[in-house]
N, C-alpha and C positions, 0 to 999 in steps of 0.2 A: 389412278390405276391401282387396283388392289392385287398384290402379289401373294397374300397370305393363303395358306392351305391348311386345312385340318386333316390330319392323318393319324389313324389309330388313337383318336381322342386327344391328340396333342396338336397344338397350334404351331405351325412353322411360318416364319416371317416371309419365306419364299420357298419354291420347290427345289432349289439347287443344292445338291449334295455331292462333294467329291467322292468318287467311288473307291472302294477298298483296293489297296495295292498301288494306287497312283498318287496318294497324298500322304504317305508315311503315317505317322501318328498325329499329324495335323500341325503341331507346333513348329515344325520345320518351315512351314509356309508363312508363319507370322512375321518373318523377316521381310516378306514381300508386300503384304497388305494386312489390314485389320480383318482377320478371319471370322470375326463375330458377325460379319454381314451374311455368312453362309446359313442356309436353312438348317443344316446339320453336317456331320462328317461321318463317313463310314471308315473306321480306322483299318490299318494294315491287318491282314489275316493273322489270326492268333491260334496257336495250338497249345496243347497241354504242356508239352516239354519244349525247350528251345530247339530251333532248327536252323542249321546253317544254310540249307537249301541245296539246289543242284550245283554241280561244278561249272566253272566258266568254260566257254562263253554261254550266256543264257539270255541274251538279247540280240535280235536281228531286225534291222530296219526293213520296211516294205514301202512301196510307192504310196500306199494310202493307209499307213498304220505301222504296227510293229508286232513282232512275235516275241513272247517272253516265256521263259521256263524257270522262273525264280525258285520255285519249289517251297513256297510257304516259309521263307526265311523270316524268323522272328525270335524274340528272346524268351518266349514261353509266357503263359497266361499270368503267372504270379508276378513276374517282372513288369508285364504290361500294366497290371493293376497297381503295383507298388511304386513304379518309377515313371512309366511313360504317361499314364493318365494324369498324375499330379503335374507333370511338366505342361501337358496340354491345358489343364485347368488354370494355369497362370496366365494364359493368353486367349482362352476361349471359354466363355461363360455358359454356353448352352450344353445340353446333353448330347451324347453321340451314339452312334450305332456300332456295336462290337461285332466284327466279322470273325466267325469261328470256322476252323477247318480241322480235319482229322482223318485218320486212316483206319479207324474202327469205331463202332457204335459207342463203346466204352469211353474212348478218347473224346469224342464229341460231347457225350453226356457230362463227363467230369469237367471239361473246359467251360461248358455253358453254366454249370452249377457255380463255378467260381465267380461269375459275373453277377449272380443274383443279388449280392449285397453291395454292389458297386453303384453308388448313386449317380455317377457321371454317365452311366449307360442307360439310355432310354429303351433300346431294343437290341435284340441279337439277330444278326444276319447269318444264316447257316449256309456255308459254301459247300454244296453237295457235289461239286465237280471233282473232289479229291478221290484218288484211287482207294478202293476198299481192299486193303491188304488181306484181310481174313476172307474176302470173297473172291480171291484170285486176281486182284488188281483192277477189276472193272470199276469204273467210277460209280459212286452212289447215285449220281444224278442221271443215269441213262436207263434205269429200269424202274418203272412206276412202283412196283411192289417193294423193291429194296429201298427206294426213297421214302415210301410210306412207312415202312418199318422203322427207319432211322428217325424220321420226324416224330413218329408216335412215341418213341423212347425219349427223345429230347424234350418233347412237350410235357412229359411227366415231371420233369425237374425244373424246367425253365419258368421263372417267375416274372420274366419280362415279355413284352410282345415278341413273337417269333416270326421273323421274315425269312423265307426260304429263297435262296438265289439259284435260279435254274440254269442248267447248261443248254446251249442251243444244239449240241451235238447228239440229237435224238431224232427219231423218225416222227414222233408225235408230241410236240411240246404241250398241247392241250391235255393230253393224257397225263403227262408229268404234273401239270398244274393242278388238275383235279385230284390226283393222288395225294399231293402234299396238303391240299385244302382239306381233304377228308381226314387226314392225319392230325389236323388241328392247327395248321399254319395260320397266322393272323394276317399275313400279307405275303406277296411274292415279289421278288426283284428279278429282272432279266433284261438283257442276256449276259451270261458270262462269256468268256472268249470262245471263238471257234478254234478248231485245230488246224495248224498250218506249219509250213517249214520253208526254209531257204537253203540253197546249196551254193557253196563257194565255187565259182567257176574256175579258179586257179588250181584248187586241190580236188575238186569233184566230191567233196565231203560236205555233209550238212553243217551249217554254221553253228547251230545250237548243239551243245555237248550231248544232249539226250535225243538229238535228231529233230524232234517235233516240239511245238510249244503252242501257247495260246495266242491266236491272232486277234488283235483289237485295233481300233482306230477308225478313221472316217469311212473306210471301205465296208465296214460291217453295218453301217447305219440302216440301209434298207431291210436287211435281214432282221435286225433288232426291232425295227418299227413293225414289221409284219407279225412278229411273234408277240409283241406287246398288244397289238390289235387283237390277235386271235385269243390270247389268254384272258385279256380283260373282259371279253365278251362271253367267256365260258366259266368264270368263277365269280363268286359273290364277295370275295375279299379284295382289298385294294392292291394295286400293282405299282411298283417302282420301275420306271423304264431307264435303260442305259444301253450304250453300244454305239460308238461313233459320234456322239454328241459334241459339236464344236461351236455352236452358236445359239443365240436366243431363238432364231427361227427353228432350229432343230428341237429346242425345248417345247415350243408351241406345237410342233408336229407330233412329238411324243405324247403330249397331253391330249391332243386331238385323238390319237390312237387309243388312249385309255389310261395313260400313266397319271397317277396322282402326284408323284414326286419324280424328279429326273436326276440321275447321277451322271456326273461328268468324269470320264476315266482317263484314257491315254493322252488326251489333249493337255492335261496338267503337266505332262512330261515334256511336251513341246513348248507350251506357253504357261509358266507358273501363275500368270495373272488371269487365265481364261475364265475361271469361275467368277471373279470380280467383274470382268468385262461382260459376261452373260447377264449377271444380275443388274448391271448398269444399263444394258441394252434392252432388257425386257420391257420396261415401260414404253420405250420408243417403238418397239415392234408391236406391242399391244395397241398403241395408238394408231399405228399404220394399218393394223388388221381390224380395228374397231372392236377391240376386246377391253371390257371394263374390269372384269373380275376373272382371274385365272381359274378359280374353282369352278366357274360355269362352263369351261370348255373341255373338261375331262371326259373323254369318250365321245366327243362331238362328231367324229368321223363316222359316216354311215356308208 
């Protein structure tokens, strides 16, 4: 069974990548298993300056997932490059994907520039679900023209392959995908979290301190799958699928839909061994489904 995938001219030993925000900076999971088995790692979202994030509480459990409103908590890009990535390099030999967030075009551009000389970083994943402070608080990722303008400016300075991570909280996901492709995106990843909330029945108040947050987990899988299917058939650049992936069967389904690589998110918080289990299970599932080469099944669903 062949698990290898070529993506943006780079060979991945398998398509499994822990999604940003669910795997820290990677080295934390090295205590559980040899993380070198992973295809790559998308590290915790990074911003120009350090961010504490939103006030507590910022996690709420759901029957089929969780809601989070962490708020891009991170030590800032300089410390990520100087401290976090060297720690990761001690336990992980492959290159990684740097996930970048921001609240202004200038902030995105400057953060991406800092990663240009970082050899550990293979590609930059642009999280455009962040609120645009200078644009009235509306997220960059809900208006095709705003997203196109942001990606255009980032592409001018980015010397790595640029992956744009799309929000599902839009009317037309294909329009968003076409907009970032036109602006120069080298690949698209989707989906980011849906918007959700929970209410404490004893207090009648929202559990999350800022009331709403990003809903992720098993419950979003059918939505994610549909969006990966629609986007992959309407752009000419490769797609990374994610959203509710919990098993090797889900990975195959995502790849049938059109994903070249598959990110595993919230399930890492439920089971820290999940990526290892999926990678080990893939050959068995491939045999069961008579799949010899994973690269051959990308977009097979018609």
